[in-house]
C-alpha positions in Angstrom: 10.9 12.0 -20.2 10.5 13.2 -24.1 10.5 16.7 -23.4 13.6 16.3 -20.8 15.6 14.9 -23.6 15.5 18.0 -25.8 17.0 20.2 -23.0 20.8 19.7 -23.7 20.3 20.4 -27.2 18.3 23.9 -26.2 21.0 24.7 -23.7 23.7 24.2 -26.4 22.2 26.3 -29.0 21.9 28.8 -26.6 26.2 28.3 -25.7 26.5 28.4 -29.4 24.9 31.5 -30.0 26.4 33.6 -27.0 29.6 31.7 -28.4 29.5 33.2 -32.0 28.4 36.9 -30.3 31.5 36.8 -28.2 33.7 35.9 -31.3 32.8 39.3 -33.3 34.7 41.1 -31.1 35.4 44.0 -33.3 32.0 45.3 -32.7 31.7 45.9 -29.1 33.8 46.9 -26.2 35.7 44.9 -23.7 33.4 44.9 -21.2 31.0 44.0 -23.2 32.7 40.9 -24.1 33.3 40.1 -21.0 30.2 40.4 -20.0 28.9 37.8 -22.8 31.9 36.1 -21.3 30.3 35.6 -17.9 26.8 35.0 -19.4 28.4 32.1 -21.3 29.7 30.7 -18.2 26.8 31.2 -16.4 25.0 29.2 -19.1 27.5 26.5 -19.2 27.0 25.7 -15.2 23.3 25.9 -16.2 23.7 23.4 -18.7 25.9 21.2 -16.4 22.7 21.4 -13.7 20.3 20.3 -16.5 22.6 17.7 -17.8 23.0 16.3 -13.9 19.1 16.6 -13.5 18.5 15.0 -16.7 20.9 12.1 -16.5 19.3 11.7 -12.6 16.1 11.6 -13.8 16.9 9.4 -16.8 18.3 6.7 -13.8 15.4 6.7 -11.9 13.2 6.1 -14.7 15.2 3.3 -16.0 14.7 2.1 -12.2 11.5 2.3 -12.4 11.3 0.6 -15.7 13.4 -2.1 -14.0 11.2 -2.6 -11.0 8.1 -2.3 -12.9 8.8 -5.5 -14.8 10.1 -7.2 -11.6 6.8 -6.7 -10.3 4.9 -7.6 -13.6 7.0 -11.1 -13.6 6.1 -11.7 -10.0 2.3 -11.0 -10.4 2.7 -13.4 -13.6 4.2 -16.5 -11.7 1.1 -15.5 -8.7 -1.4 -16.0 -11.2 0.1 -18.6 -13.1 0.8 -20.5 -9.6 -2.8 -19.7 -8.1 -6.3 -20.5 -9.2 -9.5 -17.7 -8.9 -11.9 -19.4 -6.8 -15.3 -19.4 -5.4 -17.1 -21.0 -2.2 -20.0 -23.2 -2.4 -22.1 -25.5 -0.6 -22.8 -25.4 2.9 -22.4 -27.0 6.5 -24.4 -28.6 9.2 -24.1 -27.4 13.1 -25.7 -27.7 16.0 -27.6 -23.9 17.5 -25.9 -24.0 21.4 -27.4 -20.4 21.8 -28.4 -17.3 20.3 -27.1 -13.7 21.8 -26.8 -10.1 20.3 -23.4 -9.3 18.7 -22.6 -6.8 21.5 -21.4 -4.6 18.8 -24.3 -2.5 17.6 -26.6 -3.9 20.0 -26.5 -5.3 23.0 -30.0 -7.0 23.4 -31.4 -8.3 20.3 -29.9 -11.6 19.6 -28.6 -11.7 16.2 -26.0 -14.0 16.7 -26.0 -17.7 16.6 -23.1 -20.4 18.6 -22.9 -23.4 16.7 -20.7 -26.5 16.8 -20.0 -28.7 13.7 -19.5 -32.5 14.1 -16.7 -33.1 16.4 -15.6 -29.7 16.7 -15.6 -26.6 18.8 -17.9 -23.6 18.9 -17.6 -20.5 16.7 -20.2 -17.9 15.8 -22.1 -16.9 12.9 -24.1 -13.3 12.2 -27.2 -14.3 10.9 -29.7 -11.3 11.9 -32.5 -11.0 14.0 -35.8 -12.3 11.7 -33.6 -15.7 11.4 -32.3 -15.8 15.0 -35.9 -15.9 16.0 -36.6 -19.2 14.0 -33.9 -20.7 15.3 -34.3 -23.7 18.6 -31.1 -24.2 20.4 -30.0 -27.5 20.4 -31.7 -28.2 16.7 -29.0 -29.2 14.3 -29.8 -26.8 10.9 -28.0 -26.6 7.4 -26.0 -23.3 6.8 -26.0 -22.5 3.1 -23.6 -20.4 2.2 -24.3 -17.6 -0.6 -21.8 -18.3 -4.0 -19.1 -16.2 -3.5 -15.5 -15.3 -5.2 -12.8 -15.2 -2.6 -9.8 -14.6 -4.7 -7.3 -16.8 -5.5 -6.0 -19.6 -3.7 -2.7 -21.6 -4.3 -3.2 -25.0 -5.9 -2.0 -26.9 -2.7 -5.3 -24.9 -0.8 -7.5 -25.4 -3.8 -7.0 -28.9 -3.9 -7.7 -29.6 -0.5 -11.1 -30.1 -1.9 -13.3 -29.1 1.0 -13.5 -25.8 3.0 -13.7 -25.1 7.2 -16.7 -23.2 7.7 -15.2 -20.9 10.6 -12.5 -20.3 8.1 -14.6 -19.3 5.3 -16.8 -17.0 7.5 -13.6 -15.3 9.6 -11.5 -15.0 6.7 -13.1 -14.6 3.8 -16.5 -13.0 5.2 -18.9 -15.2 3.1 -22.2 -14.9 4.2 -25.2 -17.6 4.8 -28.0 -17.2 2.2 -30.0 -19.5 3.5 -30.6 -21.5 6.9 -32.7 -25.3 7.2 -33.5 -28.1 9.3 -30.6 -30.7 8.6 -31.4 -33.6 6.6 -30.2 -37.1 7.8 -27.8 -37.6 5.0 -26.4 -33.9 6.1 -25.1 -34.9 9.7 -22.1 -36.3 11.4 -19.2 -37.1 8.7 -21.6 -36.0 6.0 -22.1 -32.3 7.7 -19.6 -30.8 6.0 -20.3 -29.9 2.3 -18.5 -26.8 1.8 -16.1 -26.8 -1.2 -13.9 -24.6 -3.3 -14.8 -24.5 -7.1 -12.8 -22.4 -10.1 -14.5 -19.2 -10.5 -15.0 -18.2 -14.1 
């Protein structure tokens, strides 16, 4: 934009120069004068074209500035209304089955089918080694790796606890450790997944 704004001045200077030459008709022939006048008209037409292009570009530039300001305002409002969040904690679930993932491997058990207290089944990818250590029917405590998941609305964050299935499927938070569940981690106390502010 800095260079574009000089184009009208440059073209105007050219027009003045040709105009001055055209005025000294005493020293040149009529045909030469006519030729200069034609060139002068061509330059005027080019100048008009450049001015139109300049004005169009300027309008587009100003429009982009407005759009950028609008987007920045929307982003600022979003950041003010949302909270940077991480997932911590874990949950207790009973292992119902261990099976292959059927995507990369059709035979090696790497996925656990589990159920939380009074809830339906869902799957957790745990890998071959950890799958070998699980016993079907036992209840284990699955500890999430502390993971930042982006920004949540105030309503979502203030919910206080997170659904393990949603944390795994929607946010892709991995399981860090698996151990047998303790007495105080069963039943209503089995869900200990929570949101915290990410610093």
